N, C-alpha and C positions, 0 to 999 in steps of 0.2 A: 516529372509530370505524372508517372505512371503511380510515384509511392507518395504524392501527396492525395492524389485520389484515392487511393486504395487506405489511406489512414484517414479521408472521411467516412466511405463506406462501413470500416470499422468501426468507427466512432456511432456510429446510427445505430448498427447492428447491437453493439455490446453494451454501449452506456446508455440503455433507452431507459433506464430504469436507475435513478440516481440515488434511490436508498439499497440497490446492493452495492454500492460501494462506497457510500460513507464519506468521509472526509478523505479520502486516499484518492477520490478521482483527480482532483486537482494536481496533486504532484504526477498521477499518470498521464494527464495533460501536457502538465509539463516537459515531461522525458520525450514524450511525442514532437514536441517541438524541439526540444533538443534536437531529438534524431534527423527532425526536417532540416536544421541548420547545417548537421555533420554531413548530411547527404547533399547537402548544396556546395559546400564545403571542400566533399570529394569529388562531384562529377560537374560541377558549373566553372569554369577558366574564367568567366567573364567578374566575377563577384570581388570584393574587397575581403580578402581573405583577414586581415586584422580585425575588421569590424565584426565577422562572422565570428572569432574567434572569442573576441569581447563576450557576443551575443549569449555565444554558449555556455562560458562560463561563467554569465550572472544568471542564467535560465538556471544552470545545472544545480549552482548555490543557492537559490529560490526553493528549487525541487528538495533537496536534502535537509532543507531547515523547515521544509514543512513536511518532509517523511521522512528521516534516515535511510528508510531501506531504498531510496530513490539511489543511493549508491552502487546499487547494481548496476548501472551504467559506466562506471571507472573503466574496466577495460576494454569499452567501446571509445572512452574516452581517452584515455592514455595513448592511443592505436592514433586517434587524429592530432595530438600534442606532439605525438614523437613524429608523424611526418608534415609536420606544419612549425618544426621547432624554433625557427626564426621569427613568426608571426608569434610566437606564445612570447617568445624574448619582449619583444614590441610591447605584448599587452602589460607587462611588467615595468615597462617605464610610462605608462598612462597613469601617473597619480590618482585622478578623479574617479577610474574607477576601480581601483586598488582601494581606494577609502571608501569606496560604497561598497563594496566585499567587504572588509574589514569592521562596519559601522551593521551591517545586514547582521553579521557572524555575532557579531558581540553584544546586539540588543537580544540577540535568541539564545545566549550563553547566560546571560545578565537575568532574564526572565526565567528559565531555567534554575538558577542559581538562588533566586529569593523565593520561587514556587515549594524548592524541593531539595536544594542544597546540595543537587548535582550537576555540575556543567552540560551535561548532556544526559537527560534522562528517558529512558529508563538505565544505561550504561552505568551498571553497578561502579565501573573503575573508575567513572569520571567525577562520582560521590564522595562526598568528606564524611567523615565519621564523627559521632554527634558530639565528642570532645573536642574537637575540632571548629564546628559549627552547630551550634545548638538546637536549631529548627532543623538539621538536618534528617532527611529518613533514611541516615545510616546506607550500609552498602549491602547489607544482609537481603532486605524484602526489594529491593528493584532486581537482586540478584534472582531471586525467588520469580519477578517477574518475567527477566530476560527465557529464564528455563520454561518459563509457561506460554509465552509467546512462540519460542524458538520450538518446543515440542508440538504445540496445536499445528503450527504450519507444518511438521513432518508426519503429519498422520496421528498424532497419540490418540486425538479422539475415536478414529477406527480402532485402533487398537484394543482400548479401553471397551468399546462396545462390543467387539471381538473376545474379549476375557471377562464379562460381566454378564449377571444374569437379570440382567433391568432394561426397560424397555424403550427409557428416555432417549430424546431426539438428541441432547445435550451431556454428556460426561466430561465435568469440568474437573474433577477432581479426583485423586491417585487412592484407591483403598487399600486394604492387607493384601489383597489377590492382585493387585496393579502393581506394575514399576514406580516410582515416582517421575516428576517431570524432567529430573535431572539423570537419573539413573537409565531413563528412555533415551535420552542425549548422549549418554556417556557410552551405550552399546555400538554407536556407531551408523555410518550408511548402510551398511551391509543388513544393518538390523533392522531400522526405521525404512528405508525405501520402498518393502514390501507393502509396508501400511500405508505409505505417501502416495503409491501406485492406486491403491485403492479409493482415494478421497474422491469426491465428486468436483474437484479441482480437473482434473485430468482429464475430464468430459468437456469442462470449459475450453481448456489448451487443445483437444482433439477440434471441436467446433471451431477453432478458430484457423485449423489447418484447412477444414472442408470448405469452410466460406473463400479461405485463399484459391482450394482447387476449384471452387464455381467461378471466382472470379478469371480463372486462367482458360479454362471451357469456356467461356462466352467471349473472351476474346480470341480463340482461338477460332469458335463460330461464326464471330461476327469479321473475321480478316481471314478466311480461307484462301482468297484471291492475293495477298500479302506475305504468304509463306517463302520463306530466305533462309535455309539453316546457312548460320553463319559461324563456324568452329572455331573462330579465332576469338568471337566476342566472349564465349564461355572461358576464354583463359584469361579474360580481363583483370590483371592482377589486381587496381585496387576494389573492384568488385568483391574478388574472391578472398582479399584479406579484410574488407567490411564483413565480409559472411564470417569468417573466423574469430573475427574478434567481439562481434555479436555473440557468438556460439559462447565465448568465453564468458561474458556478461551472463549468459542463461547458467551456465555451470556455479558462477559466483553466488549468482540469485539461489540456486540448488542448493551447495553445499556451505555457504556463508553466509547467507542472508537469512529471509524468511520467506521462505519456498511457495508464496502462495499469491496466484492470480492478480489478488485484491491489493497486496503489495508490490507493485512495480510489474509484475508478472504480463499482464495485459499488454503495458506499452512497451515491452524489450520481444516478446513473442509478434505482437502486431509490425512491430520494425524489420524484423527476421523475415516475415511472411513479404509483407511489401516489400523489400531488396531483394527476397528471390524472385517474386510474379515480375518485375523490373527487369532483373538478370535472366530469367528465361525468355522474357518477349523481346530482349535485345537479341536472345539468340536463334530465335526463330521467324520472327516478322523481319520484313525489310525496313528501314528506316522510314517510309514514309506510311506505316500502317496508321490507319486511323483510331487513335485513343480516346477524342471526344467522344464519338459517334458508342465506341462500345461503351464507355463508362456510363455514358447517358442513362443507356436499359440498365445499369446495376447498380447506380445510384437511386435510379427513380423505384427501382424494386426494393433498396433498403430502407426510402422513405416509408413504402408502402409498409415494409414491417414494424419501421417504426412507429408509427401513426396507429395502425391496426393493433399492435401490442399494448400500445399506452390506451388506447380507445375501449379496446375490450377489458382491460383494467379497472378502468372508471365504470367503467356498465355494468361487472359483477355486483356478483351478491355481497362481495366481502369489503366494498368499500362503501362507508356512508359518506352522502354528499350532507352540505357540504363538508368539503375535502382542503386541506387534512381537519380532521376530526380533533380536539383538542381535548387529553383526560385530565381533567380538574383532580387531583388529589386533596382529598378531606381532612382538615385538623381532628385529631381524636379519633379518627379512624385509618387512614393511609399514614398520617404522620403526627408528631407529637413534639412539645419543645421542653426542653429543659433548661435551667443556666447552670453553666460550666465555669467557672473562675470571671463571673461579670459578664459573661457573654451568652446573649440566647443562640441553643443550636438546636434543631429541628431535626428531629432522627425519625429516620424513615422507615415505616413499620413494615412487616411480609404482608402484602394485599396484592390480589388480582391487576391490580391496574401498575401500566408501565413498569413489565417484568420481562425479564428473559429466563426461562427455562423453568422448573416445575415447585412450587413450593412445597408440594407433599415431600420431597427431598431435604432435608436437614442443609446440607450445604451444595446446593446445585441449580443457583438459580442466582439472579444480577437483579438489586433495583436500583430505578433511576428515581430524583428527586424534582423533575419535571417543572409544574411552576409552584413549589416550594421553596422560598426565599432562603438565600446562603446567610447561615452557616448552617449546611444541610449534610448528614449522614448517612449510612444505615445504621439501624438498632444496635446490630452487634457489634459494629466499628470504634463506637462511644470508649469504649477501654482503650482503643490506642492512644488517645489524649491522652498525655501525663500533664501539659498546661497551657496555658494561655495565657500572655500577657503583649500589651499595647509598646508601640516605639514607632514614632515618625509616621503617625497614622496606619501604621500595619498592624496586622496581628501575626503575631511570632506564636505558632503549634507547636511545642516541643512534644514527640510523639512517645510510647511507649513501647518500645523496640520491641520486646522481648514477647510481650502480649499478641503486638501487631503480627510478629513474626508468626507466632503459633497458628493467628488466623488466618492468613496466607498460604500454613501449609496443609489446613483442614478446610479453608473455602479458597480456591486457587484466586479467583477474581474478584476480590478483596484486595 
């Protein structure tokens, strides 16, 4: 109960603005649901373990398919499967659910292959070369993208700002005075950790622990009459092993995945803090302490925070009503059309609409197509297209690999 209610509070406090999380919020919530079932499996002796193992596998699979970074939960999942090995074997006897998992994975792999020539984009090791699959993006460009994503989540932008004279909010691309994204990563954790610790993400992680401490203080103040220190509860083996393997998941996230709260970090730290609160509560309170009374107060505060934050944003001068405001891109101003191999391509021109970055810096911005009909691509990227042909009602786009590789090296986010 403590863990579930803590999850609820964190969802209200941290996920009050979807824009801050983008498409990553769904995998994060799936990781939380997965952790909820794991905790039930660990601590509730009345449940059907086979059923919960099935739920964990299906939800974990969906989370990974939506966002590969969800794999950070793997060490914790491994622990659960290890102590419930017989139930895991029973899952593999259930042909229906095995088929569901295979179909889900196959559909995503097929979609990736059709779109990019890669089985799991952007993992370069899963991409086919162009001489094997002619529409493939090949291995070089996905490798550049890999290095960009991994370096950004390891503090590269902080490093770039500290070592350049510019005043841009975003520094996406290496210059002669900066290490490339690959060189930055090759220097190892001893080098990049000092920049990662300066990232605003550290403040977000710290805030999560502050919220957790606030929950504990509220529990303590509302249950002073129920204090009963039971040291044997602090040595509860299952809980301590669960905490250990969640920490392993955090280390996996930090050193082998994309260490950003946006990419699974929120979910894994929320799970750690919720379990810590539950563990400490079992240690300092008697078994009949009033959970609901305490959490009613905290959840009320979190709801007030949730609504106040959103109402302030709606009433601020920065929000144009009605909301959301649609920015219309205009032909021959924000984009132009051209014909390539008999196909109309809309080329996004550099204007101040639907842009991230700074137009005054040659390679330091991203342009979005918005309402422009496909096929649409930034003007600079037209040279990446070598040939377009149709087959079975599909458009096959063959890329000019060398040109595109050079463009990616100059403009990291293209």
